C-alpha positions, 0 to 999 in steps of 0.5 A, spaced: 570 185 918 569 181 923 563 180 928 564 180 935 560 175 939 562 175 947 560 168 951 556 169 957 563 168 962 566 174 958 560 178 959 561 176 966 568 177 966 569 184 963 563 187 968 569 184 974 574 188 971 576 195 974 573 201 970 580 204 969 582 197 966 575 196 962 576 201 957 583 199 954 580 192 954 574 194 950 578 198 945 582 192 944 577 188 943 574 193 938 580 193 934 579 185 932 573 187 928 578 189 923 584 186 924 582 179 929 587 175 924 593 180 924 599 178 929 602 184 933 607 184 939 600 184 943 595 179 939 598 172 936 596 165 936 596 161 942 602 157 942 598 151 945 591 150 947 589 152 954 586 147 958 580 151 961 579 154 954 580 149 949 576 153 944 581 159 944 586 159 939 589 167 940 590 171 945 591 179 946 594 182 951 592 188 955 597 190 960 596 184 965 590 182 963 588 177 957 582 176 952 582 169 949 578 169 942 577 164 936 576 166 929 570 163 926 569 162 918 562 161 917 559 158 911 555 164 909 562 168 908 562 172 914 567 172 919 566 172 927 571 173 932 568 169 939 570 172 945 572 168 951 
């Protein structure tokens, strides 16, 4: 199970997304709690780093929106997915 950690920028970004689009984005990010590393048609590793978000290593596509994130394996054995 993964822990979700939202950056301050991501929190501000999600507030700007329309209520209609926010639901699917939130559902897609919640699915990452169990399957952050599983690759699907809409969830995959980035091919190359993003200039504006170099720490992001993966993405989830939700319609025309993208959620960029990274997976951190912590020393205490817990995993976390940071959302950008």
